[in-house]
C-alpha positions as CSV (number, residue, x, y, z in Angstrom):
1,M,198.3,-13.4,108.6
2,A,196.4,-14.3,111.9
3,R,199.1,-17.0,112.8
4,A,201.9,-14.3,112.3
5,R,200.2,-12.1,114.8
6,E,199.5,-14.6,117.2
7,L,203.1,-15.6,117.3
8,M,204.2,-12.0,117.6
9,A,202.0,-11.3,120.5
10,R,203.4,-14.3,122.1
11,A,207.1,-13.4,121.5
12,E,206.5,-10.0,123.1
13,T,204.8,-11.7,126.4
14,P,207.6,-11.0,129.2
15,S,209.0,-14.4,130.6
16,G,212.1,-14.4,132.6
17,N,214.6,-16.4,134.3
18,L,215.0,-16.2,138.2
19,A,218.4,-17.0,139.6
20,L,218.1,-18.4,143.3
21,R,220.8,-18.0,146.2
22,C,219.3,-19.7,149.3
23,E,220.3,-20.7,152.8
24,P,219.8,-23.5,153.2
25,V,220.8,-24.5,149.7
26,D,218.6,-27.7,150.0
27,A,215.4,-25.6,150.6
28,E,212.6,-26.5,148.4
29,V,211.3,-24.2,145.6
30,Y,207.6,-23.9,144.6
31,L,206.3,-22.1,141.7
32,D,202.5,-21.4,142.0
33,G,202.2,-24.4,144.5
34,V,204.1,-26.8,142.4
35,L,207.5,-28.3,143.7
36,Q,210.0,-27.2,141.1
37,G,213.4,-28.6,142.8
38,M,215.8,-27.6,145.3
39,C,217.2,-24.1,145.9
40,S,220.6,-25.6,144.6
41,D,219.1,-26.5,141.2
42,F,218.4,-22.8,140.4
43,T,221.7,-21.0,141.4
44,G,222.7,-19.4,138.3
45,S,223.9,-19.7,134.8
46,P,222.7,-21.9,133.0
47,R,220.5,-23.2,135.8
48,S,217.6,-20.8,136.8
49,L,213.8,-20.8,137.4
50,R,211.9,-20.3,133.9
51,V,208.9,-18.1,134.7
52,G,206.2,-17.6,132.1
53,A,204.4,-14.4,132.0
54,G,201.9,-13.1,134.6
55,L,202.3,-12.7,138.5
56,H,203.6,-16.1,140.0
57,H,203.8,-16.9,143.6
58,I,207.1,-18.2,144.7
59,E,207.5,-20.2,148.1
60,V,210.9,-21.7,149.5
61,K,210.6,-23.9,152.4
62,K,212.5,-26.5,154.4
63,Q,211.5,-28.5,157.6
64,G,212.4,-26.6,160.8
65,F,212.6,-23.3,159.1
66,W,210.1,-20.4,158.4
67,P,208.9,-20.6,154.8
68,Y,209.6,-17.7,152.6
69,T,206.8,-16.4,150.2
70,T,207.2,-13.5,147.5
71,Y,205.5,-12.7,144.2
72,Y,207.2,-12.3,141.0
73,E,206.2,-10.9,137.6
74,P,208.9,-11.4,134.9
75,S,210.0,-8.5,132.8
76,G,211.9,-10.3,130.2
77,A,215.2,-10.1,132.0
78,R,217.2,-12.2,134.4
79,A,216.8,-11.6,137.9
80,R,218.2,-12.7,141.1
81,L,216.6,-13.8,144.5
82,T,218.7,-14.2,147.6
83,I,216.9,-15.8,150.6
84,Q,217.9,-16.7,154.0
85,L,215.5,-19.0,155.8
86,R,215.4,-18.5,159.4
87,T,215.1,-21.3,162.0
88,A,211.7,-21.9,163.5
89,V,211.8,-22.2,167.3
90,A,208.7,-23.2,168.9
91,P,207.8,-21.5,172.4
92,G,210.1,-23.1,175.2
93,G,213.1,-23.3,172.8
94,G,212.1,-26.6,171.0
95,A,211.7,-27.2,167.4
96,P,208.3,-27.1,166.0
C-alpha cells in the first residue's frame, strides 16, 4: 500500500515539455547549468525539452550574442518559448 501511494504521488508531480523556437537556431540550450543540445533539437513535436518537477533555470547562448536566461516551472502542460538572441557589440563597434 505504501508503494502504491508513492507511485500515485509521483504521478501527480507536474513535469512538462518545453518546445523552443530560437534565433539563431544553433544556439546552445542549458537546463540547470547542464548543456542539453542546440535549440534546433527542441523545436516541437515530438522533439521538446523534457523538464521534471520544480523550478528550473534555462539559458540559451551562442558566441557573439547576449545570453538569454529565464526560469520555468512545469505545470504538466506543453509550453512554447520563443527566443531571439541579440548580437553583442563591444564599445567601439567590434565584437566582444
